[in-house]
N, C-alpha and C positions, 0 to 999 in steps of 0.2 A: 553541554548538549548531549543527549543520549545517542549512542551509535545505532544506526539503522542497519539491520541484518535482513537481507532478502532470502526467503526460502521458497522452494518450488511448491510447497504445500501452504494452504491458507491457514489452517488451524492444526495444532499438534494432534488433535484427534484423528486427522487424516493419516498422519505418520503412524500412529498406534494401530489404526485399522489395517494398514498395509503390513505392519509387523505381525498382526494376528493372522494374516493370510499366508505370510512366509513361514511362520512358526505357530501352527494351530495348536490349541490346547489338547491335551491327551484325550479328553472326553468328547472332542468334536467328531461328529460322524456325518457331516454334510458333504457337499461336493468339493472337489479340489479347487481351491481358490488361488493357487500359485500362478496360473497363467494370467489371471486378472491383476495380481500384484506386479508381475513383470511388465504388463502393459501399462499400468499406472506409473511405474518407475520410468518407463520409456517416455511417457508424456512429461514427467518431471524433468527428465534429461533435456528435453527441448526448451524448457523454461530457463535452464541454467542454474548455477549455484547448487548442484546436487552433491551432497556429501559422498565421498568415495565409498564408505562402508555400505551405503544404500545401493549404489550402483553395483558394487561387487556382489552383494547378496542376490540381486536380480540376475546378474550374469551367471553365477554359480547355479542358481535354481533353474534358470533356463537351460543350462547344460544338462541338468538331471532330467528335465522334461524332454530333452532331445534324445535321451538314451533309450532308443527303441529300435532294435535291430530289424523289426518288420518294416520300418519305413526308411531307415537311414543305414548307410554302410558302417561297418566297424571303424574304418579309417576316419570317416567324418565325425563319428561319436568321439573318438579319441582326440581329434583335432579341436572339437568344440570344448571338451573338458579342458584341454591344455590351454587354449586361448583365454578362457574365462579365469582359470587358475593363475596364469601368468599376469593378466591384467590386475587381478586382485592383489597379488604380492607386489608387483612393480609399483602400483599406486601408493603403497604404504612405505616401501623401503628404498626406492630409488632416490638418492640424494640430489639428483639433477632436478627433481620436481620441487625442491625446497631452496629458496634463495637466501633465507636467513640462517646465520650460524655457520659453523665450520662444516665442510664436507665430511661425510662419514661413509664407511663401507656399508654394503647391504646387510651384512651380518651384524654390524654394530647397531644399525638402525633397527633391525629386527629385535635385538636384545632389549633396546630401549622400550619398544612397544609391547614386549611380551610375546612376540610372534615366534613360534617354533622355528629354529634355524633350519630344520629339515624342509620347511616350506621354501626357503630361499634356495636350497640345494635342488629341490625338485623343479623349481622355476627355471634354474640354470640348465638342468637336464632337458626339460621340455623345449627350451629356446635354442640350445646349441647342440643337442645330441638327438638320439632317437626319441620319438614320442613315448612316454611311459605306458605301461600296460593298462588295460581297463581296470583291473583290480586295484592298482595303485592310485589311479585317477579317481575312482569312485570313493575310495576310503579317504583320500586327501580332500576331496570336495566336501564330504560330510564333516570332516574335522574342521575345515575352513568355516563352514556355516556355524558350527558350535563355537568356534573362536569369535566370530563376528557377533554372536549373541552376547558373549561376555564383554567384548570390546565396545559394542555400540548399542545394540537393541535392548539388552537387559537393563540399561540405565536410562532409557528414553522416557520412562514415566515421570521422573523427577527433574528432568532437564528443562531449562528455558529454551526459547526458540533459538537464541544465540548458541547455546551449548549443543543443541541438536544439529545445528548447521555446521559447527566448526570443531566439535569435540574430536580430538585426536590424542590418545594417550593410552597407557597400559590399562587392562581391565581391572576394575576394583570389585572384589568379591564381597568384602565386608565393609560396605560403605554406609552403614547405618540403616538403610532401608531393607537390605537383604540378609541381615545377620541371622534372624530367626529361621528363615528358609534354609540357609546354608548349614546352620547348626542342626536343624532337623534332619537334613540330608545326611550329615555325618553320623548322627545318632542311629539312623536307620541302617546305614552301611556297617557301622560298628556292631550293632546288634546282630546283623546277619553273619558277619565274620565270626562273632563270638559263639554262634551256634555250631560252628565246626569244632568238634571236641577232640581233634587230634588223630582220628583214625583216617589215615590217608590210603590211597590206592596205589600199590606198587605195580610195576609192569605196565601193560597196555591199558588197563582199566576197563576192559570190555571182553566179551566172549563168554562161551559156556563154561570155561574153566574157572570162573570166579566162584568162590565159596558163597554160601548163603549169607554169611555175615558181611562179606565185601559187597555183595549185590545190594544189601540194605544200605551200606555206607554210600554206595554209588547213587542210589536213588535219593538219599538225603542231600548229597552234594549237588545233584542235578536240580533239586528243588531250590536250594540256596542260590545256585548260579542263575536260575530263571528269574528269581526275585531281584537279584543284583542287576541283571541285564535290563530288566524292566525299569529300574530306577535310572540306570545310565542312559537309556533311550529317551526318557522323559525329562532328564535334567541336563542342562547345558554344561554344568560344571562337574557332573558326576564322575567322569573318568579321572579328572585331576584330584578330586576329593578322595576317591578310592585309592589312587596311587600314593597319595600322601599318608593315608591311614596305614597302608601296607608297609611302607618304608619307615615311617617315623614314630609309629606307636607300638613297636616291639612285636610285630606280627611276622613279617618275613625275616627280620633280623631280631632275634629275641634279646631282650635286655639282660645284661649280666653275662653274656657270652664272652669268652676269652679269645684272644688272638690264636688262630690255628685250630679251634674247635671244629669238629666235623659238621658238615651241613647236610649229610645224607638224610637224616631223619626229618629235618624241617622241610626239605625239598619234597620228600615223599608225602608229607602231610598236605602241603599247600599246592603243589603242582597241578593235580587233577582239577581243582576248583579254578585256578587261574586259566588253565587251558579251556575249560568250558566257557568262562566269561569272555576270553579272547576270541573264541569261535563264534559266540553269539553277538559280540559287539567288537569288531576288529579295531576301531580307533583306540580302544583301551590299551592294547599292547604297545602301540606306538607311543602313547602318552607315558606308559610305565617305563619303557626303555629310555625315552628322552629324559625323564626325571632321574632315572638311575645314573645316566651319564653326567647330568648336571650335578648330582650329589657328589660324584667322584671329582669332577673338574673344579668345582667351587667349594670344596670342603673347607670348613673353618677350623679344622683340627690343626694344632701346631706341628704334628708329626703324622700325616696321613698314612704313612707306611706302617706305623704301629697302631693304627686306629682300628679296633675290631669292627666298628660299624662300616667303615669304608671297605674292609675286607669282605664283610657280608654282602654289601651292595655289589661289589665286583664279582663275587662268587655267583650270585643270582644272575647277573647280567651275562657273565661268561657261559653259564649253563643254558640260558635261553637262546643265546646266539649259536651254541654249538650242539645242543642235543637234537637228535633225530626226532624226538617227540614233538618238537616245536617247528619242524620243517615247514608244514603247511601254513602256519600262522606267520612265519618270518618273511613272507613275500612283500610285506609293506614296510619293512625296516629299511631306513636310509643309512647305508654303510658309509656313504660320503659324509653325512653329517657326523657320524661317530669319529671319522678320521679328522674332520675339521675341529671338533671339540678337543680331541686328544692332542692335536698339534698346537691349538691355541692356549691350552691350559695343561702344561706338562707337569706330572708328578709321578710317583711310583706306579699308581694303579692305571692312569691313563696311558703311561708308557707301555705297560703290559698289554693293555687292550690294543693299542696301536700295533704292537709287535705281532699280535695274533691275527691282524687283518692284513691281507695281502694288498699292497698298494697298487698292484696291477689289475685289481678288480676280481680276483679269484675268490675273494671272501675268505671264509674259514674252511680249510680242507677237512674232509670227513675223517673221523676216527671210528672204527668199528664199535658198536655198543658193548661188546664184551670187555672193553678196556675201562669201563666205569660209566659214571653218569654223563660224562662230557663226550660229545661227538661233534665233529666239525660239520659246517654247513656246505651245501653244494655250491658250485661256482656260479658266477654271474652268467656265464655262457649257458649253463644248464637252465637257469631261470629264464633267460631270454628265449631259449628253444621251447620251454613250456608255454610261455606267453604266445609265441608264434603258433604252436599247435592249437592252443585254445581259439585263436582268431581264425585259423584255417578250418577248424571244426564248425565254427559259426557260419563262415562263408559257404561251406559245403552244403549246408541246409538250404541254401538259395541257388543251387546249381553251379557254383564256382568249383573248379577243379584245378589242380596243379599239373603242369606238364611233366611227363616222365623224364624227359631230357631237355636241356636248354641249349639252344644253338646261339652262340655268342658272335656269329659273323656279322659284319656291318651290313646295312641295307644295300641291296643292289648287287651283292656278291653272290654268285651262283655256287 
């Protein structure tokens, strides 16, 4: 006898219609239908048997719609983002929610599902420590929606009702139905990266001091970056595909290089373009860094210490984490995740990375730019103060001010 599966929607077309409201096509220019999609999911929730990815999508989207400082306080916005993000992660990785099989840690469960481990760390931070900054929460929410597309929504066209109601597993990019689209995406990105002919921009890459030739190079790189950013924003797997191309196809780590070869030239060539892309699409940098750490931690080389590819990945990662040129883009980096990976998969390169990260939370201390390409990052305390200043500036627009002095006497004491 066939097993009966109850779903809160009557026909699969209803599920696909809600998907189109959460993830509208790039050419769509009609009204914002996300509030209607959230309301529909709310009604489905009352009927029961609502898949967690559908509920999580609605919660994260509703948090984005709540992000309006004209109507809501900054604290309530941060709290809404944090609550939605924590429920999204907990529903996937909390082993207490699953009765079958052996109990597993949240990190182990996240690795099984293909969920970035930094999501688990951010969930822990939001639950047990201070609420993350708005910048971190906004970027993490956007990355979560992209992940949910790969994990659930992107495969809903070919699913049966049972699969749509129960499917829980790692995202499948090349599952037969999406091979052509994925391959076309890679060809587009490969062609754009191939148009960068090797003329990089040294120094700050801006200002009147640039020569005519360098200004021309800068304009060409900006054009390439804009086209790449456009692809990343319209493709749910764009950031992952771009990071894979950069690392594994001899772009950031040239094929044939030997152990110990200088990286100054290759960094000068590609750094300006990578910074433009990271500035225009912040989730890309977090994806690239996580992939770099995974390449080091899970290397298949029999001798990672003598592997030139691992050395190249470490050099790039070390430069991005320490250079003052990347300081503004580094605010979304989860250093706790880096430490967790280094401690969980120890080898020569992860040990070096762990040694350079202060376990007390001070991150990577600064090195003056005059000492070379590498410079240390500011401390966590400085970043926290920057976030606080940003919040205070927003509050000051609506009449809030800070007291010049703070009297800490108990109430009723004269």
